[in-house]
N, C-alpha and C positions, 0 to 999 in steps of 0.2 A: 516523375512521370516520364514515360518513354513512348515514342511513336512506333507503330507497327504497320507493315504493309501487307495487304491481303489481295490476292488475285482470284477472280472467279469468272464464270462465263456470263453471269448477269448480276444485277444488283441484289436480287433476292438471295441468290446463293452466297454472295459475298457477306451479306448481313447474317445469314445463318451460320456461316463459317466463323465470323467474328464472335458471335454469341457463344458458339460451342467452344472456342479456344480461350476466350478471356472473360466469359460470364455475361449475364444480362445487363450489367452496369457499364459496359464498355462505351466509350464516347467516340463518335465518328467525327473526324476532322474534315475530310474532303472525299469526294467521289469523282472519278474521271474515267475515261476510256483510253486504254493503252493496248494497241495491236489487237483490237477486237475483243479484248477482255475488260472486265470492270475492275478498276483499281480502287481499293478502299484504304484510307489512312485513318487509323484509330489510335487513341491515346490509352495507355495502360499504366496503372499505378505500380510503382516499384516497391518491393518488400523492403522494410527497414533493415539496415546493416546491423550485424552483431558487433559487440565490442572488439572481438578478434579481427573482424573484417575491416572495421573503421580505424584500427591502430596505425596502419601504414600511412593513411591520409593525415592523421594528427601529427606525425613526425616531419611533415614537409614544411617548406618555407611559407606556406599560406597562412600559418598561425603566427601572428606578430607578437613578440614578447611585450609584456606590460611595461618594460623599462623604456621602450622606444616612444617617440612623440606620436600623438594621435594623427590620423589622416586629415589633411586640410579639408575645408568645406568645398562644396561644389562650385560656388560662385568664385572662390579664390582660384581654384584650378582653371575655371573657364577664363578668367581674366588673364592668368599667366599664359594660357595657350593662345589667346588672341594677340597678346603683346608679342609673343614669339613669332607668330605668323606674320604680323606687320613688319617686324624687324627683318625677317627673311625676305619678304617681298621687296622692301626698300633696297636691301643688298643685291637682290637679283636684278632690279631695274638699273642700279648703278653699274653693275657689271656689264649689262647689255649696252648701255650708253657709252661706256669707256672702251669697249672692244672695237667698235667702228672707228673711234678716234685714233686708237693705236694703229689700226690697219691703214688709216688714211695718212698718218705720218710716215709709215714705212713705204708707201707707194710713190711712184714718180709724180712729178708736177703735173703731167698731162692727165693723170687719173684723179688728182686731188680735188678738182672742181666737181667732178661727177660724184665722188664720195660725199663731198660736203653738201651737194644738192640733195642726195638721197637721205642724208642724216637730218637735214633741216626739214625735208618733207615728212619724214617719219615722226619728228618731234612735234610738228605743227598739226598733224592729222587728228590727234585726239582733241586739240583745241578747237579745230573746225567742227568736229562732230559735237562737241559740248556746246558750242555756240548755236548750232542748229537745234539742239534739244531745248536750249533756253528760249530760242525764238518760238518754237512750237508751243512751249508751255505758256509764254506770254500771249500767243494768239488764242489759245484755249481759254485763258483767263479773261481776255477782252471779249471773246465771243460769249462766255457765260454772263458777263456783266451786261452786254447788249441784249441778251435774251431776257434777263431779269427786267431791264428797263422797258423792253417791248411788252412784257406781260403786265407791268404796272400801267403802261399807257393804254393797253387794251381794257384793263379794269376801270381806269378813269373814264375812258370813252363809254363803256357800258353804263357807268353811273350817270354820266351826262345824258345819254339816250333815255335812261329810265326816268330821270326827272322831267325831261322834255315830253316823254310819252305820257306821264301823269298829267302834265299841264294841257296836253292836246286832247286827252280823253274827254274832258268836259266839253270842249269845243266840238269834237266829233259827235258826241251824244246829242247835242242840240241841233245838228245839221240833219234835216229830213232827207231821206233817200228813198227812192221807189223800192218796193219789196224785192223786185228782181235783182237789184244791185247789192243786196245785203251779203250774198256769198262772196262777191268780189271785194267788198269792203273788209270782210273777215279775212280773206286771203291776203290782202294788203297789210292788215294788222299782224298776221302771223308770219309773214315773210321778213327776212332780215334786212329791211329797208330803213335807212336813216330817217329820223322823225321828220325833218324838214321836207325831204323828198316825198315821204308818205302823205304828209298834209297837202302838198301840192297836187299829188295824184288823186287823192280823194276829192279835193275841191274841183278837179277837172271833170269828174264823172257825175256831178250832181245834177247836171242839166240833161242827162240821158235817162231813158226809161226802159232800156233793155240791155242785156249783157253784151251782145255782139257790138252794138254801137259804142258802149263804154270801153270795151277792149280796143276797138279801133281808135278811139280818142286817146287812150293811153299810149298806144304805139306811135301815133302821129306826134303827140306832144313830146315824148322822150326822144324820138328820132330827130325832131327839130332842135331840141335842147342840146343834144350831144353832137350835132352836125358841125364839123370843123374842116378846114382845109387840110388835106393830107400832106404830110411832110415827105420829102424825097428820101428814097432808099439810099443809105450810105454805101456807095460803091466806089468812091474815089476820095482821096484825102486821108486825114488822120482822125480816128474816132475812138472814143472811150465809152465802154459799156459798163454802167454801174447800176446797182440796185440791191435789194435785201438778199440775204443768204437764202439759197434754195429757189430763187426766182427763175433760174434757167439761163444765166448770163453766158456761161461757157458754151452751152448748146446753141444759143443765139449767135455767138461769135462764129462758131463752126458753120452755121447756116449761111451767114453773110459772107464768110470766106469762100465757101463753095460756090455761091452765086456769083461772086466777083471773079473767081478763078475761071468760070465758064466764059465770062465776058472779056477779061483781060489776059487770062493765062495764069497758071499757078505760080510762075516765077515773079509775078508783079504784085503778089499779095503776101502779107506778113502778119503773123499773130504774135502778140507779146503778152505773157502772163506777168503782171506786176505785183510783187510782194504778196503773193498768195501762199500762205503757210499751211493751208489745210492739208490733211493727210490724203494723198491720192489725187490732189488737184492737178499737179503737173503731169502726172501720168494720163489723166483724162484729157488734158489739153493736147498732149502728144498724139493720143489715139484719134481724137477728133480731127486734128490737122492732117494726120496721115491719110484719112479717108478722102480728102480733097486734094492732097498733094502739095499743100502750101507749107512754107517754112514757119516754124514756131520757135520762139526764144523765151527765156526766163530771166527776168530782171528782179533781183532781190534788193536793189537800192535805187535811189534816184540817179546816182552817178552812172550806174550800169545802164539804166534806161536812156540816159542822154547819149552815151556812146553808141548804143544800138540805133537810135534815131539818126544820129549823124552818119553812121556807117551805111545805113540803108535809106538814105534820103531820096533815092530815085524810085522807090516803090510807088505804084499807083494807089495802093490801099494798105493802110496800117491800122489794125484793130488791136486795141489794148483792153485786156480783161483784168478788172480789179476785184478784190474780195468784198463781201458785204461788211466785214469788220473794218471800222475806221474809214468809211467810204469818203467822208468829206475831207479827211486829211490826205488820202491818196489823190483825190481830184485836185487839191491845192498843189501837191507836189508836181503833178503832171502839167498843170497850167503854168507853174513857175518855169518849167523846162520849155514848153511849147505853148505860146500864147494863143495861137490860132486853132487849137484842138477843139473838136466838137464833142460834147458830152451827151449821151443818150441814156435815158432812164428805162430800165427793164423791170417790169412788174408783172406778176401773174394776173390774169383776168379776174380771179376771185379774191384779190387782195383786200384786206380789211381797211377800215378808215384809219386806224392807228398806223398801219404800215405805210400807207400813202402819205400820211402826215409826216412821218419820219424821213421819207425820201425827199419830199419837196418843202420841208420846213426851212431849210437853209437857203436864203435868198442870194447867197454868193455864188451858187451854182447856176449858170445860165444854160438851161437844157435846150438842146437842139430839137429833140423829138421824144416821143414816148413809144416804147416798144412793148407790145403785149405778148405774153407767153401763156401756154397752157389753155388755149381757147377751148379745147375739147373737154377739159375738166371743169370749166366754169359753168355752174348751174344757177348761181345766185350772184351775178356781178353788180349788185346794187351800189356798193361803195364806189366802184369805179365809175358807174354811170353818174353818180352825184358829183364826183371829182371832175368829170368831163363837162358837166353843166356849169361848173364854177370856174374852171381854168381854161385858158385858150392855149393849149399845147397840142400841136398836131401829132397824129399817130403815123409813124413811118412804115413799120412792118409788124407782123404778128406771126405766131407759130402755133401749130397744133401737132400732136403726136410726138414721137420720140426719134424720128429719123431726121437726118440733116437736110433732107430734101423737102421737109414739111415747112416751107417758108411762104407766108402769105404777104405779097407786096401790095396788093390792092385791098386794103382793109375797108370794109363796109360796117360802120358802127351800128347801122340799123339791124344788122344780123345779131349783134350783141343784145340789142333791145328785145328782139324777137325771142332770143333764148331766155332772157330773164322773164318775159311774160309767159312763156310756155311752161316754166317751172313754178308758177304761182300755185300754192296749195288750194286750188279751187275745189270745193266739194262737188261730188258727182250728183246728178239729179236724184239718184236713189237715196242719198244721204240727207237731202233737204226735207224740211217739213212739207206737208201736203200742199198747204196754201202757197208757200214760196215756190214749190216745184211747179204748180199749175200756173202761177203768174209768170215764171221764167219761161216755161214752154209756150205760153200764149204770146209773150212778147217776142220770143224767137220766131214763132210762126208768123206773126204780124210783120216782123222785120223782113223775113224772106219774101212774103207776099208783096210787100212794098217794093222790094228790089226787082222782083219779076215784073210787076206792073209798070215800073219806071221804064222798062225796055220798050213798051208799046205806048208811044206818045200819041195823044189824041189827034194831033195835027198830021201825023203820017199814016195812021192806020184807021182812024175814025172810031177807036174804041175808048171807053172810059174806064176808070179804075173800078167802078162797080162791076 
């Protein structure tokens, strides 16, 4: 088979020309445009050679006599080629290492130290790169194991919630509620609320007969349950920010650094990334620190961290960012270096119960405060609300948005409660049954009338409720 090239002004003319020259069975290989013309590459079958035409080729060295040994197999040839390439590579590396040594012996003593330094640096560079690759692989392996463990804990938590929900279903079925509160009870059952908290909320609305009063009771009860003394914003001293991966620790560190730089000056603030082997983590820390003008350092070991802390002991604020992988081990290393360091837990506002349990299950970590991230993304913060009702841990700061200036220092937990109640899947009046809709509207109207009538007290205006 032979390839032929055809040029014409368009594709139709090129096809007609190919059929006219090589017959209707011609095979088109490719079509392209060349200098405004259509180029057609076609394949044409060659005519078989006559014995007289093939005789010169039969007399060449391509025909191997039968007396010679047969050609080795492909795998044998491949092995021989690989072995030859390895041998050549080793010889080439030995020549490259020996050449600088010969030059160093021929140079004066003043240049010998410089040559030796360059040779040692060249020889150790591959070792350093290999160690970094090994550390990155170990980090990925540990991160994968922690993800699997977190998934298992999430599944176990779902099983426990399902069993508790089955046990609570019978109790809730025997609890009589006014018809106007049935949509609210259904919304509480459909929302991702822990079973214990859901039972408490349903029990608190059984004494009300309209939806508005029931929602107000829920808001007051939750706001009172999560109300705690707010912790101080970490603007001086040495602080460590820890939490699960993806919680926004690096961005929270940048926000705190920027706020402290405005108050103390950027030269008094320092950020340290401690043993974070994630791809791109150090670059992200550098970019975020550059926005506020503070110094950032990277410590890959406990010894390096100790040297950095001793060298910059005069800084007003030191922020240490640690990865989510092996969080408890990193905190133990930092506490062994600096006993007075304060540790802060950074969790997203919509964190699950299993995530909160993993962060706070270790009692050896004395947390100074709780920092909430991603407030703008949290529509169902029920697990966090239950955690705040059970733990006495003050919230220091919070964040919303993606900018470093989006730092909330005056955190109001009642706003979090309001956000959770606003996103309850309450059915609209059009979706309710007619009887329930009429009862809800009547109760709402009665509630509004009572509120209006309460403004006109009989002793001041002489009017009665009638």
